Backbone bond lengths (Angstrom), bond angles and torsions (degrees), N, CA, C in turn:
res aa  C-N    CA-C-N  psi(-1)  N-CA   C-N-CA  omega(-1)  CA-C   N-CA-C  phi
1 M - - - 1.459 - - 1.491 112.26 -
2 K 1.346 117.83 160.03 1.415 124.27 176.61 1.540 112.68 -91.51
3 A 1.382 118.67 137.64 1.419 120.29 175.23 1.508 109.61 -145.66
4 A 1.327 119.66 160.86 1.453 122.91 175.98 1.562 103.55 -96.79
5 V 1.277 113.10 126.41 1.489 117.99 -176.75 1.612 107.85 -126.28
6 V 1.287 112.01 129.58 1.497 113.62 -179.45 1.676 108.97 -109.80
7 Y 1.306 112.95 141.45 1.390 119.29 -173.80 1.491 109.63 -114.83
8 E 1.378 113.57 164.32 1.492 116.26 177.11 1.550 106.18 -85.84
9 P 1.388 122.07 149.58 1.496 121.77 -9.56 1.525 111.90 -67.22
10 L 1.384 112.29 138.34 1.498 113.80 -173.69 1.504 111.77 -68.17
11 G 1.272 111.89 148.86 1.430 118.47 -178.73 1.579 106.26 164.67
12 N 1.365 114.71 160.41 1.441 120.85 176.95 1.499 115.80 -51.89
13 E 1.466 110.33 -37.71 1.415 115.47 -173.43 1.590 113.69 -71.07
14 N 1.340 112.24 -13.60 1.462 120.39 -179.54 1.471 114.34 -108.14
15 L 1.364 113.57 21.97 1.455 119.58 173.75 1.550 108.46 -98.32
16 K 1.287 119.10 126.96 1.433 119.05 -172.81 1.645 107.10 -128.76
17 I 1.235 114.33 147.74 1.449 118.77 166.22 1.503 112.40 -97.14
18 E 1.371 111.93 123.11 1.451 120.81 -167.48 1.451 111.06 -136.89
19 D 1.393 116.31 162.19 1.428 122.14 172.56 1.587 105.97 -87.99
20 V 1.235 116.32 123.34 1.497 124.11 178.37 1.482 109.39 -122.89
21 E 1.285 115.02 164.08 1.590 119.16 -179.92 1.489 105.83 -73.87
22 D 1.416 111.17 143.34 1.546 117.58 169.38 1.518 109.47 -53.74
23 P 1.363 115.42 147.64 1.444 116.02 175.54 1.495 111.32 -65.24
24 K 1.417 116.08 148.93 1.354 122.52 172.56 1.507 111.44 -92.38
25 I 1.372 117.43 132.98 1.423 120.27 -172.61 1.526 107.10 -94.61
26 A 1.393 112.36 127.07 1.384 122.91 175.50 1.479 111.98 -98.46
27 D 1.394 121.48 164.95 1.477 118.41 -179.35 1.562 108.67 -59.45
28 G 1.356 112.41 141.59 1.505 115.71 175.35 1.504 109.64 89.95
29 Q 1.346 119.25 -7.04 1.402 117.56 -176.53 1.598 113.87 -101.88
30 V 1.283 117.20 161.55 1.530 123.63 -179.52 1.414 102.94 -117.51
31 L 1.409 119.21 134.63 1.400 124.73 166.80 1.512 111.02 -89.96
32 I 1.369 114.34 121.62 1.409 122.92 -177.88 1.555 112.23 -109.85
33 E 1.270 118.01 133.34 1.481 119.11 162.12 1.422 112.14 -90.10
34 V 1.244 118.43 110.92 1.511 121.98 -168.49 1.643 105.16 -79.27
35 K 1.261 115.74 133.01 1.434 124.90 -176.29 1.615 108.80 -100.49
36 K 1.284 112.82 -54.47 1.520 115.52 -175.05 1.544 105.67 -141.32
37 A 1.384 115.79 152.50 1.407 121.43 176.61 1.502 110.12 -138.86
38 G 1.340 120.01 146.75 1.433 119.73 174.52 1.486 115.29 -80.05
39 L 1.329 118.98 156.76 1.456 122.49 170.32 1.582 105.26 -111.32
40 N 1.342 114.36 103.28 1.443 123.58 -177.46 1.554 110.92 -106.34
41 P 1.358 114.69 168.02 1.424 115.54 172.78 1.515 113.12 -57.23
42 V 1.284 121.79 -37.74 1.527 121.24 178.66 1.509 109.18 -67.23
43 D 1.309 124.74 -29.05 1.359 121.95 177.80 1.585 112.13 -73.05
44 Y 1.377 112.66 -42.38 1.389 117.01 179.51 1.521 110.53 -67.92
45 N 1.339 120.95 -33.56 1.387 121.93 -176.10 1.542 105.56 -81.76
46 T 1.238 123.04 -26.29 1.572 124.32 170.76 1.423 111.40 -60.10
47 I 1.321 118.50 -46.48 1.480 124.40 -178.81 1.451 110.38 -64.64
48 N 1.398 117.60 -33.65 1.465 120.18 -172.06 1.607 107.26 -103.60
49 G 1.288 123.67 7.55 1.406 124.23 176.22 1.452 116.41 70.22
50 R 1.284 118.54 29.89 1.514 125.81 -177.63 1.528 109.11 -108.28
51 L 1.309 118.09 68.86 1.405 124.07 -168.33 1.523 115.18 -132.09
52 V 1.440 112.33 156.31 1.382 113.80 176.62 1.539 107.20 -108.12
53 Y 1.302 116.14 5.11 1.483 119.75 169.69 1.518 112.55 -107.73
54 K 1.338 117.52 155.96 1.548 117.53 175.63 1.538 105.47 -77.17
55 L 1.315 113.70 133.52 1.431 120.92 178.10 1.437 114.09 -82.79
56 S 1.341 122.88 131.42 1.364 126.04 -175.48 1.531 111.57 -158.87
57 P 1.323 119.30 143.14 1.519 125.27 -10.60 1.566 108.01 -84.67
58 L 1.275 113.00 178.71 1.483 122.98 174.55 1.519 109.79 -126.20
59 P 1.334 115.64 131.50 1.419 132.71 -0.84 1.574 107.60 -56.87
60 H 1.437 115.42 161.47 1.363 117.79 -171.68 1.553 112.32 -132.80
61 I 1.305 114.84 142.41 1.450 121.83 172.10 1.532 110.53 -97.68
62 P 1.264 125.01 103.12 1.435 125.98 -178.20 1.652 111.14 -75.31
63 G 1.322 107.46 -174.09 1.507 117.26 179.61 1.438 115.83 106.84
64 T 1.367 116.82 105.47 1.465 124.66 -169.45 1.445 114.47 -106.93
65 E 1.357 117.06 -2.26 1.540 120.50 -169.46 1.440 112.49 -140.61
66 V 1.400 120.75 88.54 1.442 118.96 -167.91 1.600 109.99 -126.55
67 Y 1.260 113.01 154.09 1.440 124.68 170.56 1.448 109.33 -130.50
68 G 1.413 117.51 134.37 1.419 130.87 175.70 1.365 123.38 -155.99
69 V 1.322 120.80 -172.15 1.428 126.33 178.18 1.494 112.33 -115.23
70 V 1.313 119.56 144.75 1.437 123.31 176.25 1.532 110.61 -60.40
71 A 1.386 114.12 128.41 1.498 114.95 -175.24 1.496 112.88 -91.55
72 Q 1.393 119.57 -13.01 1.400 119.30 179.97 1.507 103.95 -162.84
73 D 1.401 112.74 152.69 1.436 119.03 179.33 1.643 106.44 -60.49
74 G 1.342 112.48 139.54 1.453 114.33 175.22 1.548 109.67 158.87
75 G 1.322 115.46 152.87 1.398 123.75 179.66 1.580 114.74 60.12
76 G 1.336 115.82 29.02 1.478 117.66 -177.73 1.439 114.15 88.90
77 F 1.290 119.49 0.00 1.441 126.30 -171.27 1.476 108.99 -113.45
78 K 1.363 123.96 150.53 1.398 126.39 -174.50 1.577 102.81 -113.13
79 K 1.322 122.66 148.06 1.376 129.95 175.09 1.468 110.51 -58.48
80 G 1.457 113.17 130.94 1.441 114.96 -177.07 1.545 116.32 105.05
81 E 1.303 112.76 -31.43 1.421 117.39 -175.57 1.582 108.78 -58.97
82 R 1.348 115.75 138.46 1.501 122.82 177.97 1.541 107.17 -85.38
83 V 1.311 116.99 131.36 1.417 123.50 -171.15 1.509 113.44 -143.61
84 V 1.230 119.13 156.36 1.463 129.22 177.26 1.603 105.20 -122.57
85 V 1.294 108.10 143.31 1.532 118.44 178.33 1.477 112.14 -89.01
86 Y 1.294 119.25 125.21 1.493 121.96 169.91 1.513 109.02 -77.06
87 N 1.281 124.57 111.14 1.484 125.44 -166.87 1.426 117.40 -91.99
88 R 1.302 118.08 53.39 1.446 124.14 169.79 1.534 109.22 -127.48
89 V 1.388 115.57 139.21 1.396 126.63 176.37 1.500 99.34 -99.66
90 F 1.360 116.11 124.73 1.500 122.77 179.01 1.478 113.74 -148.29
91 D 1.333 119.43 148.14 1.421 122.14 -178.50 1.448 120.83 -88.92
92 G 1.378 115.57 -17.14 1.403 124.94 173.21 1.485 111.91 77.64
93 T 1.337 117.46 8.67 1.563 122.26 -172.83 1.574 113.41 -120.69
94 C 1.340 114.78 -26.36 1.436 122.48 -175.62 1.590 106.49 -65.91
95 D 1.369 115.41 167.80 1.561 121.52 177.95 1.465 107.05 -60.21
96 Q 1.406 120.21 -39.05 1.464 119.23 -174.92 1.514 110.88 -67.82
97 C 1.366 118.08 -46.60 1.365 124.66 177.16 1.501 112.78 -53.50
98 I 1.373 111.52 -51.34 1.530 117.97 -175.09 1.502 106.26 -59.02
99 S 1.390 119.14 -38.16 1.489 119.80 -176.46 1.480 117.65 -77.26
100 G 1.431 110.30 -0.84 1.466 116.44 -176.83 1.537 117.87 92.41
101 N 1.277 109.41 8.30 1.503 115.15 173.38 1.529 118.67 -105.46
102 E 1.381 115.98 54.71 1.339 122.77 -166.42 1.626 106.71 -64.54
103 H 1.346 116.38 -20.94 1.458 117.52 179.11 1.490 112.75 -68.42
104 L 1.334 117.51 -9.90 1.491 124.84 -179.46 1.621 110.27 -112.55
105 C 1.282 119.56 16.22 1.431 125.69 -175.04 1.524 107.08 -49.21
106 T 1.293 119.68 135.03 1.387 122.69 -168.51 1.600 110.62 -84.30
107 S 1.406 111.87 -11.12 1.482 113.09 173.13 1.522 108.75 -120.74
108 G 1.364 118.08 24.32 1.447 119.15 -176.89 1.620 109.30 -120.04
109 G 1.294 108.08 -153.54 1.448 112.97 -179.07 1.511 110.97 172.33
110 I 1.335 114.14 -158.26 1.491 117.17 -179.52 1.565 108.67 -95.70
111 W 1.438 109.94 125.82 1.393 119.49 176.26 1.641 107.67 -60.05
112 G 1.245 113.18 128.23 1.454 120.72 -174.59 1.526 115.89 100.30
113 V 1.415 107.50 -5.01 1.540 114.52 171.72 1.496 109.34 -120.92
114 V 1.395 115.24 -56.67 1.440 114.96 176.32 1.547 113.26 -88.77
115 S 1.262 113.58 9.46 1.533 125.05 171.34 1.424 109.43 -147.42
116 N 1.322 114.47 162.68 1.595 113.59 166.13 1.436 111.76 -61.60
117 G 1.339 115.02 150.77 1.378 123.14 -174.37 1.560 117.81 -117.14
118 G 1.289 116.08 -149.45 1.371 124.41 -160.49 1.599 116.08 -103.55
119 Y 1.371 119.96 8.74 1.417 122.53 175.23 1.444 110.62 -85.94
120 A 1.331 116.77 55.49 1.464 130.12 -175.15 1.499 112.00 -148.18
121 Q 1.255 117.51 147.48 1.484 122.29 -178.28 1.544 110.54 -62.05
122 K 1.423 118.84 -31.56 1.456 115.92 -179.80 1.546 107.07 -141.46
123 V 1.303 119.87 145.27 1.449 124.45 178.46 1.521 107.97 -134.14
124 A 1.312 115.56 150.93 1.459 124.20 174.77 1.550 110.21 -111.29
125 V 1.343 117.58 118.47 1.444 123.67 -163.66 1.458 108.33 -129.43
126 P 1.317 120.26 136.56 1.413 125.82 173.10 1.525 110.52 -51.98
127 Q 1.318 119.12 138.20 1.369 122.52 -177.73 1.587 110.90 -58.61
128 K 1.319 118.41 -33.28 1.410 126.00 179.37 1.593 110.12 -58.65
129 N 1.208 116.76 -23.65 1.446 122.62 -174.27 1.548 114.42 -102.41
130 V 1.344 113.28 5.29 1.589 115.83 -179.63 1.388 111.16 -110.95
131 F 1.337 118.44 129.79 1.427 125.97 -177.45 1.570 112.10 -124.64
132 R 1.241 115.83 130.11 1.481 121.20 174.52 1.488 111.91 -65.83
133 L 1.369 113.26 145.30 1.513 118.26 179.93 1.597 109.00 -99.87
134 P 1.346 112.80 146.60 1.483 115.37 171.33 1.582 106.66 -65.61
135 N 1.344 112.37 149.58 1.497 115.91 -174.97 1.487 111.63 -65.49
136 S 1.322 122.35 -21.48 1.393 124.37 -172.94 1.455 114.27 -77.44
137 V 1.439 114.90 -15.83 1.427 120.61 -175.16 1.490 113.30 -74.34
138 S 1.412 120.81 124.42 1.403 122.18 176.55 1.527 113.54 -70.85
139 D 1.220 115.98 163.11 1.576 123.92 -179.59 1.564 107.47 -59.28
140 E 1.353 117.50 -43.43 1.405 119.37 -179.25 1.502 115.65 -66.53
141 L 1.366 116.10 -38.30 1.402 124.12 174.09 1.593 112.17 -63.59
142 A 1.299 110.42 -47.21 1.437 123.58 -177.47 1.526 106.96 -56.39
143 A 1.263 117.60 -41.64 1.603 121.12 179.09 1.444 111.13 -74.74
144 S 1.292 121.82 0.43 1.504 126.52 -179.33 1.477 110.46 -116.37
145 I 1.305 125.77 7.24 1.477 128.23 -179.78 1.469 111.22 -79.65
146 G 1.381 118.11 -47.04 1.370 118.92 -161.35 1.580 117.60 -65.65
147 V 1.316 109.80 -30.81 1.474 117.28 176.37 1.524 113.11 -115.39
148 A 1.375 113.68 -58.56 1.497 118.18 -164.64 1.533 109.46 -67.72
149 A 1.311 122.04 -48.85 1.422 130.67 179.74 1.503 113.27 -71.48
150 L 1.336 119.94 -50.51 1.424 126.80 177.62 1.508 114.60 -56.89
151 T 1.371 113.95 -43.26 1.509 119.31 179.21 1.377 115.79 -59.65
152 S 1.393 113.51 -45.34 1.410 125.80 -178.82 1.683 111.24 -68.46
153 F 1.320 110.92 -41.31 1.457 117.10 175.88 1.491 114.94 -60.27
154 R 1.434 115.89 -43.38 1.470 122.28 -178.21 1.598 109.46 -68.48
155 A 1.436 110.41 -40.28 1.420 114.97 -173.93 1.545 111.13 -68.67
156 L 1.260 118.10 -35.53 1.440 121.33 176.97 1.565 111.46 -67.91
157 R 1.303 111.61 -38.32 1.597 118.27 175.80 1.591 109.32 -58.09
158 V 1.388 110.96 -53.27 1.516 119.95 -175.15 1.575 106.75 -56.72
159 A 1.382 118.49 -38.74 1.474 119.69 -174.08 1.496 110.23 -84.05
160 G 1.364 120.23 -2.31 1.440 122.83 175.88 1.562 114.63 75.39
161 C 1.426 108.28 41.47 1.399 113.51 178.69 1.616 112.95 -64.59
162 A 1.337 113.34 133.69 1.553 114.40 -175.38 1.551 104.42 -155.01
163 P 1.373 115.29 163.60 1.463 116.33 -176.90 1.543 110.40 -59.68
164 G 1.335 109.50 148.08 1.515 117.10 -179.13 1.528 119.32 82.18
165 K 1.270 114.90 -4.97 1.562 119.15 -178.27 1.515 104.99 -82.72
166 S 1.253 114.89 157.22 1.467 122.40 170.26 1.491 110.21 -103.27
167 V 1.370 115.45 132.52 1.343 127.59 -168.45 1.536 109.63 -123.44
168 L 1.288 124.76 131.72 1.434 129.31 166.67 1.556 115.04 -119.88
169 V 1.324 112.95 119.89 1.480 115.53 -178.78 1.466 115.46 -106.82
170 F 1.304 123.48 122.69 1.346 129.05 178.53 1.603 106.27 -90.71
171 G 1.375 113.30 144.55 1.531 117.55 -175.67 1.552 109.94 63.90
172 A 1.352 113.42 40.04 1.445 114.05 -171.62 1.642 118.91 -69.78
173 S 1.487 110.03 -12.88 1.421 112.17 172.04 1.504 114.34 -95.49
174 G 1.305 116.62 8.07 1.512 120.38 -176.80 1.602 106.58 -84.13
175 N 1.435 111.22 178.93 1.423 120.60 178.08 1.523 114.97 -43.08
176 T 1.338 114.05 -57.07 1.466 119.20 179.82 1.528 115.19 -83.11
177 G 1.300 112.82 -31.70 1.441 115.09 -174.52 1.409 115.63 -62.02
178 M 1.299 119.70 -39.22 1.477 122.31 178.98 1.523 112.60 -62.58
179 F 1.384 117.31 -27.98 1.373 122.83 177.51 1.536 110.06 -78.49
180 A 1.350 118.26 -41.95 1.433 119.08 -179.61 1.328 115.04 -63.04
181 V 1.441 117.73 -34.10 1.533 120.21 175.91 1.471 106.80 -65.10
182 Q 1.298 121.73 -53.71 1.488 123.57 -174.90 1.483 111.34 -55.30
183 M 1.360 116.08 -55.93 1.463 122.47 -174.27 1.505 109.05 -58.05
184 A 1.316 121.10 -45.55 1.426 120.77 -177.87 1.489 112.60 -67.60
185 S 1.277 117.48 -35.51 1.495 124.90 171.54 1.470 112.24 -56.59
186 M 1.418 112.42 -48.64 1.502 118.11 -169.90 1.620 108.45 -73.29
187 I 1.320 112.10 -26.33 1.507 116.89 177.79 1.526 112.50 -73.62
188 G 1.303 115.18 -19.48 1.489 120.83 175.84 1.467 115.10 112.30
189 C 1.315 117.60 19.35 1.496 123.91 178.95 1.508 112.11 -87.50
190 D 1.343 116.39 160.67 1.354 124.61 170.24 1.448 108.99 -91.22
191 V 1.303 116.05 110.48 1.552 115.77 -165.59 1.511 108.64 -117.62
192 Y 1.317 107.56 133.35 1.566 120.36 176.34 1.469 108.19 -116.26
193 A 1.330 115.65 150.41 1.536 120.11 -171.87 1.493 104.49 -127.43
194 V 1.369 111.97 147.56 1.523 120.81 176.24 1.510 104.53 -115.94
195 S 1.293 117.54 108.35 1.499 122.65 -176.09 1.494 109.83 -165.63
196 R 1.407 112.55 157.15 1.451 115.35 170.58 1.633 111.70 -89.46
197 K 1.253 118.13 -1.73 1.491 125.84 -173.30 1.488 110.81 -102.08
198 D 1.299 110.53 112.02 1.535 112.52 -178.36 1.496 116.26 -69.74
199 W 1.299 117.93 -14.29 1.588 117.78 -177.89 1.500 107.44 -72.03
200 V 1.397 122.12 -8.84 1.418 117.90 -177.60 1.605 108.32 -67.18
201 E 1.232 116.67 -22.42 1.470 122.15 -177.34 1.570 109.39 -61.77
202 E 1.393 114.64 -34.76 1.408 120.17 179.30 1.509 114.39 -69.98
203 F 1.350 117.79 -7.52 1.588 124.32 -179.13 1.524 105.66 -99.93
204 G 1.362 121.52 8.48 1.348 120.04 172.21 1.571 118.90 115.81
205 A 1.319 112.27 6.09 1.480 115.57 -179.83 1.504 110.44 -81.96
206 T 1.314 114.26 135.54 1.526 119.37 174.97 1.492 108.74 -64.88
207 E 1.328 116.25 -45.08 1.488 120.94 177.41 1.449 112.56 -146.46
208 V 1.316 116.54 151.30 1.537 117.59 178.99 1.548 103.68 -116.21
209 F 1.378 117.32 131.68 1.446 123.83 171.67 1.422 112.23 -114.65
210 E 1.231 111.93 153.09 1.525 116.22 163.60 1.479 108.18 -83.92
211 A 1.278 117.72 156.28 1.592 121.91 -168.92 1.480 116.23 -53.85
212 D 1.369 112.55 -35.34 1.459 116.42 178.82 1.417 116.03 -96.50
213 K 1.320 119.90 15.03 1.462 126.25 -176.56 1.561 108.88 -118.10
214 I 1.325 117.49 6.55 1.507 113.78 179.06 1.560 111.09 -66.09
215 P 1.254 120.40 120.49 1.480 118.68 179.61 1.624 113.22 -48.73
216 E 1.252 115.16 129.25 1.456 124.62 -169.21 1.526 110.59 -54.89
217 S 1.355 117.88 -35.21 1.432 123.24 -175.05 1.482 113.90 -81.21
218 M 1.342 119.33 -7.46 1.469 119.83 -168.63 1.536 104.72 -86.08
219 R 1.372 109.47 140.31 1.539 123.35 -177.87 1.504 105.34 -132.88
220 F 1.335 113.78 147.59 1.556 114.49 -173.79 1.563 110.55 -132.01
221 D 1.265 121.83 147.15 1.439 122.34 177.83 1.507 109.39 -69.24
222 I 1.300 119.60 -42.59 1.466 122.92 179.26 1.497 111.64 -125.74
223 I 1.255 117.95 136.54 1.464 120.52 175.39 1.516 108.02 -128.00
224 V 1.337 116.28 127.32 1.365 123.14 -177.85 1.558 112.08 -106.65
225 N 1.361 114.58 112.77 1.508 118.13 -175.54 1.515 110.64 -127.03
226 P 1.344 115.11 99.41 1.411 119.71 178.74 1.580 113.23 -92.35
227 L 1.367 114.67 10.25 1.437 114.81 -166.06 1.495 116.42 -110.96
228 G 1.375 114.87 -9.89 1.418 118.67 170.01 1.562 114.77 89.23
229 T 1.302 115.93 -142.30 1.395 123.17 -167.92 1.494 120.59 -55.82
230 M 1.332 119.50 -41.95 1.468 125.45 -176.71 1.423 112.08 -50.95
231 F 1.358 120.19 -49.52 1.398 127.57 -177.01 1.493 119.55 -104.92
232 W 1.273 111.13 17.95 1.515 117.24 177.84 1.463 120.71 -59.45
233 K 1.325 111.34 -55.69 1.470 117.53 179.92 1.561 110.18 -68.35
234 E 1.302 118.26 -29.86 1.521 120.66 179.51 1.610 105.36 -69.93
235 S 1.236 116.14 -35.89 1.516 119.32 -179.85 1.528 110.83 -61.57
236 L 1.337 110.80 -54.30 1.588 122.78 -178.75 1.541 102.57 -58.54
237 K 1.172 123.46 -45.47 1.559 123.42 -172.12 1.523 110.34 -58.10
238 H 1.362 116.74 -38.04 1.462 121.47 -173.05 1.529 109.94 -94.40
239 L 1.356 118.14 6.60 1.459 113.05 -175.18 1.603 108.95 -88.71
240 S 1.310 111.24 135.01 1.421 117.09 -174.76 1.430 112.67 -76.79
241 I 1.451 119.64 167.17 1.497 119.58 172.72 1.515 109.10 -61.79
242 R 1.345 113.16 134.10 1.459 125.43 -176.76 1.545 109.07 70.09
243 G 1.310 119.80 11.14 1.430 118.97 175.54 1.510 115.32 -71.29
244 S 1.387 114.24 169.22 1.463 118.18 179.14 1.600 106.53 -129.46
245 L 1.342 107.19 126.53 1.533 114.33 170.43 1.535 110.30 -98.67
246 V 1.293 119.31 121.73 1.491 122.57 -178.74 1.496 107.45 -111.94
247 T 1.311 114.69 135.11 1.463 120.68 -176.81 1.584 109.55 -132.73
248 F 1.250 116.91 147.17 1.472 124.50 -179.49 1.503 113.48 -150.91
249 G 1.335 117.30 20.10 1.522 114.71 179.61 1.586 110.09 -160.91
250 V 1.204 115.50 161.77 1.450 126.88 -179.20 1.460 117.20 -130.39
251 F 1.300 113.89 32.83 1.526 118.73 -171.92 1.450 112.58 -56.25
252 T 1.383 118.71 -36.38 1.444 121.48 179.61 1.582 115.50 -103.44
253 G 1.353 113.89 15.81 1.535 119.36 -179.74 1.544 110.42 130.87
254 R 1.280 111.81 159.75 1.455 121.12 176.43 1.344 124.85 -95.18
255 E 1.423 116.92 -10.96 1.382 120.52 -171.02 1.483 112.93 -115.01
256 G 1.352 116.30 145.94 1.534 120.22 -176.25 1.503 109.49 -152.80
257 S 1.278 120.04 147.55 1.514 122.97 -175.02 1.511 104.21 -108.08
258 L 1.307 115.89 165.51 1.515 119.73 176.91 1.511 109.54 -158.38
259 D 1.377 115.21 154.78 1.347 122.24 172.61 1.435 110.39 -87.06
260 I 1.438 118.89 109.07 1.400 118.43 -170.27 1.600 113.47 -69.32
261 A 1.309 115.18 -28.26 1.442 120.67 174.69 1.571 113.16 -62.82
262 E 1.428 113.76 -39.69 1.418 122.45 177.69 1.564 109.12 -61.14
263 L 1.285 110.71 -37.50 1.538 118.16 -175.76 1.519 109.76 -66.51
264 Y 1.384 115.33 -54.40 1.415 117.36 -171.62 1.616 117.14 -83.18
265 T 1.298 112.12 -26.22 1.485 114.10 -179.70 1.586 109.09 -76.04
266 G 1.307 116.93 -20.96 1.440 120.31 176.00 1.513 111.99 -99.14
267 E 1.223 115.73 -2.38 1.510 121.20 -171.04 1.536 112.99 48.67
268 R 1.349 108.96 45.69 1.499 114.55 175.51 1.548 112.55 -79.19
269 R 1.294 119.56 155.87 1.412 122.49 176.89 1.498 113.45 -124.89
270 I 1.362 116.42 140.31 1.427 122.17 174.73 1.539 105.41 -119.38
271 L 1.379 110.00 120.50 1.449 118.23 -172.88 1.536 112.87 -117.21
272 G 1.264 115.26 147.59 1.510 121.81 176.24 1.500 104.98 -106.66
273 S 1.285 123.11 141.80 1.293 133.39 171.21 1.522 116.08 -137.18
274 T 1.302 121.60 142.21 1.448 121.18 -177.66 1.566 105.18 -142.36
275 G 1.331 115.16 126.90 1.447 118.53 167.49 1.522 111.59 57.86
276 G 1.223 121.88 -128.05 1.388 128.26 178.96 1.618 112.11 -176.79
277 T 1.353 113.07 172.31 1.411 119.25 177.62 1.508 109.13 -90.07
278 R 1.292 117.65 172.48 1.513 120.95 167.50 1.552 110.30 -64.92
279 S 1.282 119.41 -37.48 1.453 123.67 174.72 1.498 110.54 -63.69
280 D 1.321 122.23 -39.20 1.491 123.15 170.69 1.439 113.94 -59.62
281 L 1.361 118.81 -42.03 1.416 125.03 -179.92 1.533 109.67 -63.61
282 R 1.358 115.58 -44.55 1.385 118.83 -174.67 1.580 107.23 -68.31
283 D 1.334 115.82 -40.74 1.551 116.45 174.98 1.410 115.48 -67.61
284 L 1.407 118.38 -30.75 1.441 120.49 174.65 1.520 113.54 -63.73
285 L 1.412 114.05 -42.34 1.472 119.96 178.19 1.521 111.13 -64.77
286 E 1.432 119.47 -36.57 1.430 121.19 177.05 1.624 108.47 -70.28
287 F 1.342 116.65 -36.42 1.498 119.54 176.24 1.498 109.29 -59.17
288 M 1.353 119.41 -42.55 1.401 126.13 -175.05 1.586 112.26 -64.81
289 K 1.335 116.25 -23.55 1.332 122.40 177.17 1.552 114.92 -67.17
290 T 1.233 115.86 -27.40 1.474 120.13 -178.24 1.541 115.06 -121.42
291 H 1.349 116.47 -1.48 1.406 122.69 173.57 1.608 109.18 -125.76
292 D 1.380 109.88 134.83 1.474 115.48 -174.70 1.473 111.90 -92.26
293 L 1.411 113.96 78.76 1.381 115.65 173.68 1.556 117.19 -69.78
294 R 1.256 111.85 144.98 1.505 118.46 -179.48 1.402 113.09 -117.62
295 V 1.311 119.08 161.80 1.524 122.51 172.01 1.527 110.16 -141.38
296 K 1.294 114.25 135.74 1.442 121.23 179.44 1.501 110.72 -93.32
297 I 1.244 116.59 120.83 1.498 120.62 -178.30 1.619 111.21 -101.80
298 S 1.257 110.21 126.36 1.533 113.98 177.91 1.486 108.15 -76.81
299 R 1.392 116.09 -58.66 1.456 121.68 -179.79 1.543 111.91 -155.74
300 E 1.291 115.78 154.25 1.448 116.92 177.81 1.514 102.60 -123.98
301 F 1.423 114.56 135.00 1.392 123.01 178.77 1.547 116.06 -116.62
302 K 1.280 118.46 142.81 1.437 114.55 173.22 1.559 113.33 -72.20
303 L 1.359 113.59 163.82 1.422 116.14 -172.53 1.531 109.73 -60.60
304 N 1.352 123.76 -38.64 1.441 121.19 174.15 1.424 117.27 -72.09
305 E 1.386 122.36 -0.02 1.385 125.24 167.52 1.436 115.31 -105.06
306 I 1.300 113.28 27.20 1.587 115.36 -175.35 1.549 113.83 -68.98
307 H 1.329 113.17 -22.27 1.506 114.50 176.78 1.554 108.21 -68.53
308 E 1.301 113.93 -43.63 1.483 118.82 179.94 1.660 108.05 -61.91
309 A 1.338 114.07 -36.47 1.537 117.60 179.34 1.458 107.16 -65.26
310 L 1.312 123.41 -48.17 1.442 126.14 176.64 1.442 117.25 -56.73
311 K 1.362 118.52 -39.57 1.374 123.30 172.85 1.590 112.73 -64.75
312 F 1.373 111.43 -46.30 1.526 115.30 -176.43 1.613 104.29 -69.81
313 Y 1.307 119.28 -24.10 1.540 115.14 177.64 1.449 114.30 -58.22
314 N 1.380 119.52 -25.72 1.459 123.33 -176.83 1.440 111.99 -95.78
315 E 1.403 117.70 2.06 1.455 122.61 179.99 1.622 107.58 -98.50
316 D 1.220 117.82 160.05 1.417 120.59 176.43 1.488 111.29 -70.34
317 H 1.343 114.36 122.72 1.453 116.98 -169.11 1.510 109.50 -143.09
318 E 1.346 123.86 153.25 1.457 124.58 179.75 1.539 112.69 -108.74
319 G 1.274 117.25 99.60 1.477 116.84 177.63 1.564 110.35 114.26
320 R 1.327 113.81 -177.52 1.429 121.61 -176.06 1.475 114.60 -78.27
321 I 1.358 115.47 157.37 1.432 121.72 176.86 1.603 106.54 -108.39
322 L 1.190 119.01 124.71 1.453 121.05 173.93 1.487 118.00 -117.48
323 I 1.390 118.76 146.55 1.408 126.16 175.60 1.558 112.69 -106.70
324 S 1.340 115.53 118.60 1.471 115.43 170.71 1.531 109.03 -88.74
325 M 1.291 110.95 144.74 1.477 113.96 179.26 1.556 113.75 -80.89
326 R 1.278 117.73 7.22 1.425 120.85 171.93 1.616 108.47 -73.55
327 V 1.371 109.11 153.65 1.544 112.23 178.90 1.470 106.59 -123.38
328 S 1.385 121.45 2.65 1.384 121.73 174.69 1.458 115.61 -152.47
């Protein structure tokens, strides 16, 4: 089969499309024929060695967000079933796993980072990581569930998203932002978006602001900031009393300052969120049965066009980038 393999020294220039052996199936695993995969910041950073996790193995097959079909009967699944991969490696025995937080496993990490991932035509995945898809979910949306949609779903849960709350989403046209806007709107929140892209309003935003055009007086119950340093002060400035700022990304940097007095005198909360649990993924898939989530795709590339995709990733684009495992 074909796969994208990155070699040391890590970098786009050392990513190659190669013939590799088909995965060997162990007991309790499911063989999946990968159809499409997302190109996310974590994937780009994996290829370029900019990670907070240890990369293993090397050489390495990246790809953390995949959709496919079951390639053969096994592990409780039937050939041809459409599935998505839960992208966490976890042992099931540490305190975090036992408490239902397997995404925080102390000896685990992100599938596709601490293990080979899904930029390959076939993958062997533990049965516990495989979830069936609702029939109504398109291929493009399916390839956006494992990272983009799940991360947003979990973040809104952590922040206490509920009907009637006001929500401000930074990076609203990004991989996760477009889902945060939709989900918060569908839950019944009054949602505002920060983006230079007007199309975000079509995804459920009441109004779309540029970052420096948010009205000074506006305050929000929940602020979603996946971007890091650049918009950190702006986020805190617009957080209401007893409001929650939830963050899950450092695209513009890892450091931010705050006024501690402003934090405690208003009982404001700053929350970290990462990925999601299997329970979150199950509930997201149930949510999708009754809520018509959409995804905006900028471009889809074939596996053998992955270098073009990586170049395009750094250009201004509107919507998600997907990788098809086809090579012709």
